[in-house]
C-alpha positions as CSV (number, residue, x, y, z in Angstrom):
1,X,-26.6,-24.6,29.2
2,X,-26.6,-22.4,26.2
3,X,-29.8,-20.6,25.3
4,X,-31.8,-21.5,22.2
5,X,-31.6,-19.1,19.2
6,X,-33.9,-16.2,19.3
7,X,-36.6,-15.7,16.6
8,X,-35.1,-14.3,13.4
9,X,-38.1,-12.9,11.6
10,X,-37.8,-9.4,12.9
11,X,-34.0,-9.0,12.9
12,X,-33.6,-10.4,9.4
13,X,-36.6,-8.8,7.8
14,X,-34.2,-7.1,5.5
15,X,-33.1,-10.4,4.1
16,X,-29.5,-10.0,4.9
17,X,-28.7,-13.7,5.2
18,X,-30.8,-14.6,2.2
19,X,-28.6,-12.2,0.1
20,X,-25.4,-14.1,1.1
21,X,-23.6,-17.0,-0.5
22,X,-21.3,-19.1,1.5
23,X,-22.8,-18.5,4.9
24,X,-21.9,-21.3,7.4
25,X,-24.7,-22.5,9.8
26,X,-23.2,-25.1,12.1
27,X,-24.7,-27.2,14.9
28,X,-23.4,-25.8,18.3
29,X,-23.4,-29.2,19.9
30,X,-20.0,-29.8,21.5
31,X,-18.3,-26.9,19.7
32,X,-16.6,-23.9,21.3
33,X,-18.5,-20.8,20.1
34,X,-16.8,-17.7,18.9
35,X,-18.5,-14.4,18.1
36,X,-16.4,-12.7,15.4
37,X,-17.1,-9.0,16.0
38,X,-16.3,-6.4,13.5
39,X,-16.7,-3.0,15.3
40,X,-18.3,-1.2,12.4
41,X,-21.1,-1.8,9.9
42,X,-21.9,-4.9,7.9
43,X,-21.4,-2.9,4.7
44,X,-17.8,-2.1,5.7
45,X,-16.9,-5.3,7.5
46,X,-17.9,-7.7,4.8
47,X,-15.2,-6.4,2.5
48,X,-12.5,-7.1,5.1
49,X,-10.5,-10.2,4.1
50,X,-9.1,-10.6,7.6
51,X,-12.5,-11.2,9.0
52,X,-13.3,-13.6,6.1
53,X,-10.1,-15.6,6.8
54,X,-10.9,-16.0,10.5
55,X,-14.5,-17.0,9.7
56,X,-13.2,-19.7,7.4
57,X,-10.6,-20.9,9.8
58,X,-13.0,-21.2,12.8
59,X,-15.7,-22.9,10.7
60,X,-13.3,-25.4,9.2
61,X,-12.0,-26.4,12.7
62,X,-13.8,-29.5,14.1
63,X,-14.1,-28.1,17.6
64,X,-15.1,-24.5,17.0
65,X,-17.9,-22.4,15.4
66,X,-17.6,-18.8,14.3
67,X,-20.5,-16.4,13.9
68,X,-20.5,-12.8,12.9
69,X,-21.6,-9.7,14.7
70,X,-21.4,-6.2,13.3
71,X,-22.1,-2.8,14.9
72,X,-24.7,-0.9,13.0
73,X,-25.2,1.8,15.6
74,X,-29.0,1.8,15.3
75,X,-32.0,0.4,17.1
76,X,-31.6,-3.2,16.0
77,X,-30.6,-5.7,18.7
78,X,-26.9,-6.8,18.9
79,X,-27.2,-10.4,17.7
80,X,-25.2,-12.7,15.5
81,X,-26.1,-13.1,11.9
82,X,-26.1,-16.8,11.8
83,X,-28.2,-17.8,14.8
84,X,-29.5,-14.5,16.3
85,X,-27.7,-15.1,19.6
86,X,-26.6,-12.3,22.0
87,X,-23.0,-11.8,23.1
88,X,-23.4,-13.7,26.4
89,X,-24.1,-16.9,24.6
90,X,-20.6,-17.1,23.3
91,X,-17.5,-18.5,25.0
92,X,-15.2,-16.0,23.3
93,X,-15.7,-12.6,21.7
94,X,-13.0,-12.1,19.0
95,X,-12.7,-8.5,17.8
96,X,-10.9,-7.4,14.6
97,X,-9.6,-3.8,14.5
98,X,-8.4,-2.4,11.2
99,X,-8.9,1.3,12.1
100,X,-8.2,3.1,15.3
101,X,-11.4,5.1,15.1
102,X,-13.3,1.8,15.5
103,X,-12.1,1.8,19.1
104,X,-14.8,4.4,19.7
105,X,-17.5,1.7,19.1
106,X,-16.1,-0.8,21.6
107,X,-17.8,0.4,24.8
108,X,-21.2,0.7,23.0
109,X,-20.9,-2.9,21.8
110,X,-20.0,-4.3,25.2
111,X,-22.8,-2.3,26.9
112,X,-25.3,-3.5,24.4
113,X,-24.2,-7.1,25.1
114,X,-24.4,-6.6,28.9
115,X,-20.6,-7.3,29.1
116,X,-18.6,-5.5,31.8
117,X,-16.1,-3.2,30.1
118,X,-13.0,-4.0,32.0
119,X,-11.3,-7.4,32.0
120,X,-10.7,-7.2,35.7
121,X,-14.5,-7.0,36.3
122,X,-15.3,-10.2,34.3
123,X,-15.2,-13.7,35.8
124,X,-16.0,-17.2,34.4
125,X,-19.6,-16.2,33.9
126,X,-18.6,-14.0,31.0
127,X,-17.0,-14.7,27.6
128,X,-13.3,-14.3,27.1
129,X,-12.4,-11.2,25.0
130,X,-9.6,-11.3,22.5
131,X,-8.6,-8.9,19.7
132,X,-6.3,-8.7,16.7
133,X,-5.7,-6.7,13.6
134,X,-3.2,-4.2,12.3
135,X,-3.9,-1.6,15.0
136,X,-3.5,-4.1,17.8
137,X,-0.3,-5.4,16.4
138,X,1.2,-1.9,16.3
139,X,0.0,-0.7,19.7
140,X,-2.5,-2.6,21.8
141,X,-2.2,-0.3,24.8
142,X,-5.3,1.9,24.4
143,X,-7.5,-1.2,24.6
144,X,-5.4,-3.2,27.1
145,X,-7.8,-2.8,30.1
146,X,-10.7,-4.1,28.0
147,X,-9.3,-7.3,26.6
148,X,-8.1,-10.6,28.2
149,X,-5.7,-11.3,25.4
150,X,-4.4,-9.4,22.3
151,X,-2.9,-11.0,19.2
152,X,0.3,-9.4,18.0
153,X,0.7,-10.5,14.4
154,X,-1.2,-12.6,11.9
155,X,-4.2,-14.6,13.0
156,X,-3.6,-17.6,10.8
157,X,-0.5,-18.5,12.7
158,X,-1.5,-17.4,16.2
159,X,-5.1,-18.6,16.4
160,X,-4.4,-22.4,16.1
161,X,-2.2,-22.2,19.2
162,X,-4.8,-20.2,21.0
163,X,-7.5,-22.7,20.2
164,X,-5.6,-25.6,21.8
165,X,-6.1,-23.8,25.1
166,X,-9.5,-22.3,24.6
167,X,-11.2,-25.7,23.8
168,X,-9.9,-27.3,27.1
169,X,-12.6,-25.7,29.2
170,X,-10.0,-24.2,31.7
171,X,-11.0,-21.7,34.4
172,X,-10.3,-18.1,33.3
173,X,-7.2,-17.6,35.6
174,X,-5.6,-20.8,34.4
175,X,-6.5,-20.1,30.8
176,X,-4.9,-16.6,30.9
177,X,-1.7,-18.2,32.2
178,X,-1.7,-20.6,29.3
179,X,-2.4,-17.8,26.8
180,X,0.4,-15.7,28.1
181,X,2.9,-18.4,27.1
182,X,1.6,-18.5,23.5
183,X,4.1,-16.7,21.2
184,X,2.4,-13.6,19.7
185,X,-0.2,-13.2,22.5
186,X,-0.2,-10.3,24.9
187,X,-2.1,-10.8,28.1
188,X,-2.3,-7.4,29.8
189,X,-3.1,-8.7,33.3
190,X,0.0,-10.8,33.2
191,X,2.3,-8.4,31.4
192,X,6.0,-9.5,31.6
193,X,9.3,-7.7,31.3
194,X,10.0,-9.1,27.8
195,X,8.1,-7.8,24.8
196,X,5.7,-9.9,22.9
197,X,7.2,-10.5,19.4
198,X,5.0,-10.2,16.4
199,X,4.3,-13.5,14.6
200,X,3.7,-13.9,10.9
201,X,2.9,-16.6,8.4
202,X,5.9,-18.0,6.6
203,X,4.1,-19.2,3.5
204,X,1.0,-17.5,2.3
205,X,0.0,-20.6,0.2
206,X,-0.5,-22.5,3.4
207,X,-3.6,-20.3,3.9
208,X,-5.3,-19.1,0.7
209,X,-7.2,-16.0,1.6
210,X,-10.3,-15.1,-0.4
211,X,-13.9,-14.3,0.0
212,X,-15.8,-17.1,1.7
213,X,-19.1,-15.3,2.3
214,X,-20.3,-13.1,-0.5
215,X,-22.9,-10.4,-0.5
216,X,-23.8,-7.5,-2.7
217,X,-24.6,-5.4,0.4
218,X,-20.9,-4.3,0.9
219,X,-18.5,-1.8,-0.5
220,X,-16.7,-4.4,-2.7
221,X,-19.8,-6.6,-3.3
222,X,-19.3,-7.0,-7.0
223,X,-15.9,-8.6,-6.5
224,X,-14.6,-11.9,-5.4
225,X,-11.6,-10.9,-3.3
226,X,-8.3,-12.7,-3.3
227,X,-5.2,-11.8,-1.4
228,X,-2.2,-11.6,-3.8
229,X,0.5,-10.5,-1.4
230,X,1.4,-9.3,2.1
231,X,3.9,-6.7,3.1
232,X,5.9,-4.1,1.2
233,X,9.5,-3.9,-0.1
234,X,9.6,-0.1,0.5
235,X,10.5,1.5,3.8
236,X,8.4,4.7,3.7
237,X,8.9,6.5,7.0
238,X,5.2,7.0,7.7
239,X,3.9,3.6,6.7
240,X,3.0,0.7,9.1
241,X,2.8,-1.9,6.4
242,X,6.5,-2.6,5.9
243,X,6.9,-3.1,9.7
244,X,3.7,-4.8,10.8
245,X,3.3,-7.1,7.7
246,X,6.9,-7.8,6.8
247,X,8.5,-9.7,5.2
248,X,7.1,-9.2,1.7
249,X,5.4,-12.4,0.7
250,X,3.3,-13.6,-2.3
251,X,0.7,-16.2,-3.0
252,X,1.9,-18.3,-5.9
253,X,0.6,-17.8,-9.4
254,X,-0.9,-21.3,-9.5
255,X,-2.7,-20.7,-6.2
256,X,-4.1,-17.4,-7.3
257,X,-5.4,-18.6,-10.6
258,X,-7.0,-21.6,-8.9
259,X,-8.8,-19.4,-6.4
260,X,-9.9,-17.1,-9.3
261,X,-11.4,-20.1,-11.1
262,X,-13.5,-20.9,-8.0
263,X,-14.4,-17.2,-7.5
264,X,-15.7,-16.9,-11.1
265,X,-18.5,-19.2,-10.0
266,X,-19.8,-16.4,-7.9
267,X,-18.7,-13.1,-9.4
268,X,-17.5,-12.0,-12.8
269,X,-14.8,-9.8,-11.4
270,X,-11.8,-10.7,-9.2
271,X,-10.5,-8.2,-6.7
272,X,-6.7,-8.7,-6.1
273,X,-5.9,-7.4,-2.6
274,X,-2.6,-6.4,-1.0
275,X,-0.6,-3.4,0.0
276,X,1.2,-3.3,-3.4
277,X,-0.4,-5.9,-5.7
278,X,1.9,-5.0,-8.6
279,X,4.9,-6.1,-6.6
280,X,3.9,-9.7,-7.4
281,X,6.8,-11.1,-9.5
282,X,4.4,-12.7,-11.9
283,X,1.9,-9.9,-12.1
284,X,1.7,-9.8,-15.9
285,X,1.2,-13.6,-16.0
286,X,-1.5,-13.3,-13.3
287,X,-3.5,-10.6,-15.1
288,X,-3.1,-12.3,-18.4
289,X,-4.4,-15.5,-16.9
290,X,-7.4,-13.8,-15.5
291,X,-8.2,-12.3,-18.9
292,X,-8.0,-15.7,-20.5
293,X,-10.5,-17.0,-18.0
294,X,-12.9,-14.2,-19.1
295,X,-12.6,-12.4,-15.7
296,X,-12.6,-8.8,-15.1
297,X,-10.5,-7.6,-12.2
298,X,-9.4,-4.8,-10.0
299,X,-6.2,-4.1,-8.0
300,X,-6.3,-2.7,-4.5
301,X,-3.0,-1.0,-5.0
302,X,-0.2,-0.4,-7.5
303,X,3.4,0.9,-7.2
304,X,4.3,3.8,-9.4
305,X,7.8,2.4,-10.0
306,X,6.5,-1.0,-11.1
307,X,4.2,0.3,-13.8
308,X,4.9,-0.5,-17.5
309,X,2.8,-0.2,-20.6
310,X,2.0,-3.9,-20.6
311,X,0.6,-3.9,-17.1
312,X,-1.5,-0.9,-17.8
313,X,-2.8,-2.4,-21.0
314,X,-3.8,-5.6,-19.1
315,X,-5.5,-3.5,-16.4
316,X,-7.5,-1.6,-19.1
317,X,-8.6,-4.9,-20.7
318,X,-9.6,-6.1,-17.2
319,X,-12.2,-3.4,-17.0
320,X,-10.4,-1.0,-14.6
321,X,-11.6,2.5,-15.2
322,X,-10.0,4.4,-12.3
323,X,-6.3,4.3,-11.5
324,X,-4.6,5.5,-8.3
325,X,-0.9,6.6,-7.9
326,X,0.7,7.8,-4.7
327,X,3.3,10.5,-5.1
328,X,2.6,11.3,-1.4
329,X,4.5,14.6,-1.6
330,X,4.8,17.3,-4.2
331,X,8.5,18.1,-3.9
332,X,11.5,15.9,-4.5
333,X,13.0,17.1,-1.3
334,X,10.1,15.8,0.8
335,X,9.7,12.6,-1.2
336,X,13.4,11.9,-0.5
337,X,12.9,12.7,3.2
338,X,10.0,10.2,3.5
339,X,12.0,7.6,1.5
340,X,9.8,7.4,-1.6
341,X,12.0,5.8,-4.2
342,X,11.1,7.8,-7.3
343,X,11.4,11.3,-8.7
344,X,9.3,13.6,-10.8
345,X,10.4,12.1,-14.1
346,X,9.1,8.8,-12.9
347,X,5.8,10.3,-12.0
348,X,5.5,12.0,-15.4
349,X,6.5,8.8,-17.2
350,X,3.7,6.9,-15.4
351,X,1.2,9.6,-16.3
352,X,2.2,9.4,-19.9
353,X,1.7,5.6,-19.9
354,X,-1.7,6.1,-18.2
355,X,-2.7,8.6,-20.9
356,X,-2.2,5.9,-23.6
357,X,-5.0,3.7,-22.1
358,X,-8.8,4.4,-21.9
359,X,-8.9,5.0,-18.1
360,X,-11.6,7.4,-17.1
361,X,-10.0,8.8,-13.9
362,X,-6.5,9.1,-12.4
363,X,-6.3,9.7,-8.7
364,X,-3.2,11.1,-7.1
365,X,-2.7,10.5,-3.4
366,X,-0.9,13.0,-1.2
367,X,-0.2,13.5,2.5
368,X,-0.3,16.9,4.2
369,X,1.5,17.7,7.4
370,X,4.5,15.4,6.9
371,X,7.5,16.2,9.2
372,X,9.5,19.1,7.7
373,X,6.7,20.0,5.2
374,X,6.6,23.7,4.2
375,X,4.3,25.9,2.3
376,X,6.7,25.4,-0.7
377,X,6.0,21.7,-0.5
378,X,2.3,22.3,-0.7
379,X,2.8,24.6,-3.7
380,X,4.8,21.8,-5.3
381,X,1.7,19.6,-5.0
382,X,-0.3,22.2,-7.0
383,X,2.4,22.5,-9.6
384,X,2.7,18.7,-10.0
385,X,-1.0,18.2,-10.3
386,X,-1.3,20.9,-13.0
387,X,1.5,19.4,-15.0
388,X,0.0,15.9,-14.7
389,X,-3.3,17.2,-15.9
390,X,-1.6,18.9,-18.9
391,X,0.1,15.6,-19.8
392,X,-3.2,13.7,-19.5
393,X,-5.1,16.3,-21.6
394,X,-2.6,16.3,-24.4
395,X,-3.1,12.6,-24.9
396,X,-6.4,11.5,-23.5
397,X,-9.0,14.2,-22.9
398,X,-11.5,11.7,-21.4
399,X,-9.4,11.0,-18.3
400,X,-10.2,13.2,-15.2
401,X,-7.6,14.0,-12.6
402,X,-8.5,14.1,-8.9
403,X,-6.5,14.5,-5.7
404,X,-7.1,12.5,-2.5
405,X,-5.4,14.2,0.4
406,X,-5.0,12.8,3.9
407,X,-3.2,14.3,6.9
408,X,-0.1,12.6,8.1
409,X,-1.0,10.4,11.1
410,X,2.0,9.0,13.1
411,X,2.0,5.2,13.5
412,X,3.6,3.2,16.3
413,X,6.6,1.2,15.1
414,X,7.4,3.4,12.2
415,X,10.4,5.8,11.8
416,X,7.9,8.7,12.2
417,X,6.5,7.4,15.5
418,X,8.3,10.2,17.3
419,X,6.6,13.0,15.3
420,X,3.2,14.5,16.1
421,X,0.7,15.8,13.6
422,X,0.6,19.3,12.2
423,X,-1.9,21.6,14.0
424,X,-5.5,21.6,12.8
425,X,-5.3,25.2,11.6
426,X,-2.2,24.5,9.4
427,X,-3.8,21.4,7.8
428,X,-7.1,23.2,7.2
429,X,-5.2,26.1,5.6
430,X,-3.2,23.8,3.3
431,X,-6.3,21.8,2.2
432,X,-8.1,25.1,1.4
433,X,-5.0,26.2,-0.6
434,X,-5.1,23.1,-2.7
435,X,-8.8,23.4,-3.3
436,X,-8.7,27.1,-4.2
437,X,-5.8,26.6,-6.5
438,X,-7.0,23.5,-8.4
439,X,-10.8,23.7,-8.5
440,X,-10.7,26.3,-11.2
441,X,-8.7,23.9,-13.3
442,X,-11.3,21.1,-13.0
443,X,-9.3,19.1,-10.5
444,X,-11.3,17.8,-7.6
445,X,-9.7,17.7,-4.2
446,X,-11.0,15.2,-1.7
447,X,-9.6,15.6,1.8
448,X,-9.9,13.7,5.1
449,X,-10.8,16.0,8.0
450,X,-8.0,17.0,10.3
451,X,-10.2,16.8,13.4
452,X,-10.8,13.1,13.1
453,X,-7.2,12.5,12.0
454,X,-6.1,14.0,15.3
455,X,-8.3,11.5,17.2
456,X,-6.8,8.7,15.1
457,X,-3.2,9.9,15.9
458,X,-3.9,10.1,19.6
459,X,-5.2,6.5,19.6
460,X,-2.4,5.3,17.4
461,X,0.3,6.6,19.9
462,X,-1.9,6.2,23.0
463,X,-1.2,4.4,26.2
464,X,-3.5,2.5,28.6
465,X,-4.9,5.8,30.1
466,X,-7.1,6.0,27.0
467,X,-9.2,3.1,28.3
468,X,-11.2,5.4,30.6
469,X,-11.9,7.8,27.8
470,X,-13.0,5.1,25.5
471,X,-15.3,3.7,28.2
472,X,-17.0,7.1,28.6
473,X,-18.0,7.5,24.9
474,X,-21.7,7.7,24.7
475,X,-21.9,8.1,21.0
476,X,-19.4,8.6,18.2
477,X,-18.9,12.3,17.7
478,X,-16.1,14.7,18.2
479,X,-17.9,16.4,21.0
480,X,-18.5,13.1,22.8
481,X,-14.8,12.1,22.3
482,X,-13.6,15.4,23.7
483,X,-15.9,15.2,26.7
484,X,-14.8,11.7,27.5
485,X,-11.1,12.5,27.1
486,X,-11.4,15.5,29.3
487,X,-13.3,13.6,32.0
488,X,-10.6,10.9,31.9
489,X,-7.8,13.5,32.2
490,X,-6.1,12.3,29.0
491,X,-3.7,14.7,27.4
492,X,-4.8,14.2,23.8
493,X,-2.4,16.9,22.5
494,X,0.6,15.1,23.9
495,X,-0.2,11.9,21.9
496,X,-1.6,13.5,18.8
497,X,0.5,16.7,18.3
498,X,3.7,16.6,20.3
499,X,7.0,15.6,19.0
500,X,8.7,13.1,21.3
501,X,12.4,12.9,22.2
502,X,14.2,9.8,21.0
503,X,14.7,8.6,24.6
504,X,10.9,8.7,25.3
505,X,9.6,5.5,26.8
506,X,7.1,4.4,24.2
507,X,3.6,3.2,25.3
508,X,3.8,0.2,23.0
509,X,7.1,-1.2,24.4
510,X,5.2,-4.3,25.4
511,X,5.2,-5.4,21.7
512,X,8.1,-6.0,19.2
513,X,7.4,-5.6,15.5
């Protein structure tokens, strides 16, 4: 028999649920209970549309219920938001991983819920553990020993098939056999010779994806989020999107405008979400339609090559004040090597168009440490940034220029999966060079730290030997990670820094993108 809900007064003294709109509180009677676990904070997780989509799917299914649990890494008990229940009350714990560094929170979550870490140590008395998300789709191996089943692909198309087995009340051993036969599901304990092929949704309009629970206590809390597209038409060597989320698909214009009409009941601004929102074939009609509704809006991403004066004008009218473009590399040689389909004239043309609108900030995104990068390529970033600033200043003195710089992190399934990261000292030196050269010109440089990027790279290309290291994490810090990896005997440098031969047997050979 399931336990009764715990008292909520202490846990929700901050009024978290009272600040939400759209929360689903369902009767547990006769329903299969899922805990939807986002392994990071509520503030971050509540802006994740994948989590929102699974919440909606489970709570619209007649035989299931889905409740949310977040990892706040503080003294509060690990309980669900909706009914204040602990992990052991649920039949299934469903994790969503969008970032490899969230793996570091997994052991703490399971320990806080009194759940044995490894799947082989859990019997029918414990919940089933499943996981999905972009990281899992690309390479599930670092987490393989923790989970009973891992979803390779998009949840909307995989989960309905999984539910048909979960709701039958089968013993764990029999259930795992059934799940191993579901396309897109990898069951580590029953791994077979053939790779699990990624599954994806053929028509996005079959599952309109938008905010279903709204709160102001999140990163994008002032927006009603709507997915506009999935995938990418480019084939950049470093990017996972065009592999793990292909083919490029769009929600229809009619569907998006209808979702926006509903969203305006809750928020005055619409957030259009997707890897490259401006790839939508009717982007001008979409933005114009939102303006006619009286909506403000933002776009999560734009493609430099798709920009035109009309799109930028519509974006300005929609209240967008900061624009981001991604040259990724400073030199044309390196842009060509990573398959960016534009040249310097295209970049300058885009900056010229931006300067004609009242945007307050232009961000340029670059990567450091790309394969074959030289000091001359870094100098080209400096030169390009200064010339962009000059173009902006000649037309629109109120627009600030800034650079966001991230180290190259190799991703499983991409053409650059064989390459390791640049050494930490090289990355630090090049970041310092950018800052020293540009700060005196009023150009801010924001950079991700190479140390944590190395951890991310190791997890991205890791194998199942990482399970022991992740199990030994006592708190999330570089020192704790290094101790845990050393204790587990994991050669982190091999996975993060080493270049691999083309005939290397890849850890993620169990999945097929």
